[in-house]
N, C-alpha and C positions, 0 to 999 in steps of 0.2 A: 376755645376747641378749632375755632377757622385758621388760628394760626399753629397749632399744632399739625393741621394735615398740611399745611403750607411748608412747615419744615421738615416734616415727612416725605413730601413730594421732591425736593429740593434735595435731602439727602439721598434717596431714591438715584435719582437721575444724575448725582456728582461720583457715586461710591464706584459706578465700573471703571471711571478711572483713576482710581485707587488701590483699587485691589486686585490683580492678577491672578486667574485661577478660579474663582469666582465668579456665581452665577447672580444678576439681579434682575428682576422682572415685576410684573405688577397689573395693577388693575385699577380702573377709576369709572364710578358708574353716577349717571343723574337722571331721579326716576322722581316720575309724577305720576300724583292719585288724584283722582272725580269721583265724589262719592256722592252715587244718584239720589241721597235721602236726607233729609235733615235729622242731626243727631239727636239721642235722646237726653242728651246733656249737656247742659247751657254751655261748659266749657271748653266742649270739642263740639261744637256746632258754627263747622267750616265746611266748605265743600270741595276745594281743592290742598292741596298740600304737594310739598317739594321735600327733596332730602337730595345729598352727595354722600358718597362713600369714598372712600381708598384703601387698599386694599396692596399691602408690595409682597415679595417674597426674595430671600437670603440664601441662597444654597449655593453650600462647600461639600466637597469631597476630596479624601484624602488618604492615604495608606493602600491604596491598589485600591479605592473606592470600598474596602472596610469602614472605615469610619465615615460619619456625615452631620453635617450642621448644617439645620432646618430655622429661618426667621419668618414669621407671617404675622406684624401684625397689621390692625384694623383698624379702621373709625368712619363713623357716618356721622353729618349735620341734618337735622332735622327742623324744617320751616316751624314748625307748632311744636312739636310734644318736645320738652325738654329733657325728657326721661331717654326716649329715642337719641337724643345727640350724646353719641358715648363712645369709646375708647375702648380696645379689646387685644390682647397677644391672642392669637387664635393656636399660634405654635411657634415656639422656643426649645429646641430639643436637639441633644447628640443623641445619634443611632452605631452601635459597635454590630459588625456581623462578622460571627465566630464560626468554628467550624460544625456547621449543623445546628447555631443558635443565633440568638440578634437579643440586644439590650438595648432598650428605649428610655433614654430618661429628661427631664422635664417637662414642659407646657406641650403635649401634645391633643389631637383630635380624632376618634377612634368610633368609625362604624361599625356597629352592627345590625343584623336584620335585612330580609328576602322581602317582605311584601310591600306594597305601596298605600293601604289608607292607613297603616298605624304603624310605627317603628315599636314594636312593644318592646323589643328585648335589648334595644338601644340606650343603655343606662350608666354609659360612663361618663358621657360630658352633660353637661346644665345647658338648657332648653334656650337662648338668645331670644324669647319670643316677643320682645318690644323690636327685631330688626325683622322679623318675618315671623306673619302673623300664621304661617303655615307649619310653624316648629319644625324646619328644617335647617335652620340656623342656629350651631352651638359653640360654647363657650370655651375656650382653651381652657384644659384641664392638667393638673401638676400629676405628675405620675411615674413611679418606676414600672418598666415592662419588660417581663424577661421573655421569650419565645423560644419555641425549637421546633422543627420539623424533622417528623420521623415516617418511617413505612406506615404505621397502623396512627398516624393522625398527627395535626398540629396542636401543641400545647403554647397557650398561655396565661401569664400570671400576671395581675395588677395590684401595685398597690399605691394608693392616693392618697398623698396626705393632704389635709386640706379641701375645706367644701366649698362653692359656690353657687351665689342663690340667684335664682330663678329673676331674670330682667322682666319688667312689666310697664306697658304702655301707663303712662302719666294720666294727669287730672285733664290733659291737655289733648291726649292722644284718640288714635282711630285706629283700630276697634280698640275698647279697653272695658275692664270689668265693671262691673255697678257702682264698685265703688273705689277710688284709687286703691292701690295697693300700698302700705306701710314699707319705711326702709327699714323694720327693727323687727325683725323677722324672731320667733321663738323654734327653740330646737328641744326635742326629748335627750335628746342625751349630753351630757355635763361639758362634755368638752367642746358641743358647739358647731361653730365652723372648722372648731381645729380638730377632729377626730379623724382617724384613718380609717378609710374605706379598703376591704379586697375583691377582688375579682377573678373566679379562672375561667378560661375557656376553652373546651376541646370541640377545635373541627375535624372532619374529614372527607375526603370527597370517596366514591367508590367507583369500580368498571362499569355500574350498568347507568351511570347518569346520577347516582343518587346524590345529594350532598346535605350535613347531617352540623349541627353546633349545639353543645349545649354548655350554657353559661348560668352558675352560680353567684350569687353578689349579696354582698354584707356591708351594710352601712347606711348612710343617712338619704334617706329617698329623695330622688332627684324632683319628684314631682308634689308641691307643699301642698297641704288643706289650707283653704283661704278662711279664715274666722271675723266675722266681725270682730271688732274692737269694744273692750266693752264701754257702755255708757257710764256716765254718773249719776246717780240718782235724779239731780235734777233735769238731766237729759231724758232719763230712764221716764218718770212721772211726766212731763210734757206729753212723749211719746205715747203715753196711755192714754194720756186726758184728747189730745187734739189729734189724735192720728197723724200726726208729722215730728219731725224732728224740730226744735227750736232754730230760729233763725241764728246763723252763725257757727252754727255745730260743723264742724270738720271731721265725720266719722271715717275710718279707713278699715280697709281689710288686712288682718294680720296672718302672715303667711308662719307656718307649722309646719317645722320638717321631722318626721318620724326618723328611726332608726326600722328599717327594715330588713326580709330578707327572700330573697328572689331568687329563683330559678327558670332561664330561660331555653327555650327549644326553637331552633331555626330546621326547618327540611325544606329542600326545594330538588324537583325530581323531571326531568329532562327527557319527553316520549314522544317520539313523531310531532314533533315542533309544536309541542305544547308544553308549557313550562310552569308545574304544578308548584305554590307555594305552601308554606305554612309559619308561623311566629303563635310561639302559646308563651305564658310565664305563670306562675303561681306565686304569689308573694303574700306576706304576712306583716304585722306593724303598721296597718290603717286599717283600724278595726280588725273585724272578722277576717281570716284568710280568702281570697278568692281566688279566679281563674280567669284569663281573657285571652283570647287569640285573634285570630285574622289569619284567613286560609282562602285561596281560591286558583286562579291560574289565567295566564297567556299567553297568548297565540299571535301569530306573526303570519300574515298574507304575505309572503318575499314574492315582490315583481307584479302588485295587484294593476290590473287591466292592462297587462303586458307591457308596463312602464318600469323605472326604475327605483319606484315608491314602493316601500314597504306598510303597510294599514295593520296594526296593531290592536287587540280585543283584551281590554283585560276587567276581571269579575273576581270579586273577595265580598268575603260575609263577614262583621266583627261584632265579636259577641262580647260579654264578661259577665261575672254572676256577682259581682260589688256591690253592697252595700247601696241602696237607690241614692242616699243622701250623700255617696260619695263619689259613686259612679258618674264615668266619663259621659258626653253627650252622644257615644258613637258604641253605646251598649246591648244594641238588636238592630244592626244597619247593614245594607250593603252598597256596595261600591261598584257602578260601573264607567268604565271610562275607552277612552280609544285615542290612539295614539299615530299620527300620518307621518312618514318618515321619507322627507323627498330624495332623499341620496346622491341632492346636487352639491356642485364646489362652495355652496352658500351655507349646509348645511341645516339647511330651512326642517322645521319642526311644527306642530300643529297638536296640542294636546286636550282633548273635551273628558270630564269626566265629572258625575252626581254621585252624592253618596244620600242616601235615601234611610230615613228610620222608618226602620216596619212596627213601630208603637204609636209615632204621633205623627206620622209623614210628612215632619220636616228636611228639609234639603239643603244640601251645601252646592252648589254648583259652580266649578274653577275651569276657567276656558283658558291657554296658553299659544303662544305663538312665537316663534324666534326666528330670526337669520342675521345670518353673518353677511360685513360688506369687506371685502379684502381679508388682510390677515388682524388688521386690529381693530376692528371696529364690530359691535354685535348688536342689533336692536330687537326687542320685545314687547309683545302686546299682553298683557295679564287682564283677565277679570274675573272677580268673584259675587255670589250672589247667592243670600240667603235664602229662602221662601218657606212659607206655614208656620213661621216661628213663634214661637210667644213673643207677648210684649213684655220687654225688657222691663224687670222690676227698678223702682226708684230707691234711693236711702231708707225711707220710712217704712215702704210695703217689705222691704229685704229684712230691716230690723223686727216687724212686726209680724211677718212669716217665721223667723227665728223663734223668738218670745212664743208665741203660742203652739211652737210644735209641729207644723204643719211646711217647715219647708220641707221643698220636693226639688229633684233632680232639674236645674233651668235646660238643662238642654242646650240648644243653639241662641235661647231669646237674647244673650248678654252680647252677643255678635249680630244678631238683627240690628236692622237700621243702619250697618255698614256696608253694604254693597259699595264696590270702589270699582273701577277701572285703570289700569296702570301702564305708564308707559316707562320704559327702561331704556336707556344707551349707555353701551360699556366701550370704554377703550383701553385694549390691552395694550404693553408697553415692557 
């Protein structure tokens, strides 16, 4: 992987001299994390971790800018977690602009959504969970996308050949699941990862400040169910007799990817400086049909204290009525956040937020700050803390709970004792 990073960097530096009319840029970042607590898992019991990433971009346009080529490779090397050391093609696509329509073919990233707490409707791309714990990083998705812009709205049709599995931290990763996640996923569809998914999106902007989008999707769920791997008769007998898995056993969680039908709704309304937001979905295919929503508002105080700075306030409510065993940790939660933007030359920003669980008092706290130094350098500091969470289950406890039919939604317990402070320096070239 280190050789790959070196070769990619060399290529990105020399290509501009070889090809006129092409644009070449990129970024590389060095990240360091300090974990404030000991890990509950022996293989991941370390306090510091570092990683390096490299992302390039090749861009070319021709035919009076009606045709575009985009290539964005990405690679990361991690000190401890072999699963986090990975490479991906974020984008490799050709875009053609016609009269009132566009076609986009290749590997692309598409973002849907308006809220901050959860991106419920954002279902096109798979989450690169091993790269960032907040789920904001996505893997590139092969697609054919046809789009048309009319007075009555914007219409997008997506054909998605091929499926990409979600990435997870390995046994040495932090934070990680109670058991390592198997590389041998199961699929409900007989076509497995070769099933062709389809999606449709209608979007419209109204003169009164309202924005609306509807997005039906049919295909393989990007969000798998993680099921404990079946135990052998000998392992099961030992577990029932002693309450512990036998020494030497190495059980895993097996991802199950169901076929789902989902319809998403996005609403955004600006009124008197207050931005109202809502995302909602209804989904079938993973147990009983369920509904989930995230809604609230964002208000910005411009020129706070007679300065150039802006102070933003964000309040959202997260809810879903999914079966308890399948529900996410955010099924009855409140998000409160504030963003301080200095509006200075260095683009200095500070963000602080907390997600509070109304049922069991769990809290996920996030602090972020960033500042540019010149045109090529950016430094950021981030901290994540999880408080009032339940103790994470051991492998033996997880299996016993499942066997006895008393499995419960773990909430934030899998990431408890994974509080960390992160510093990152990014260089743009």
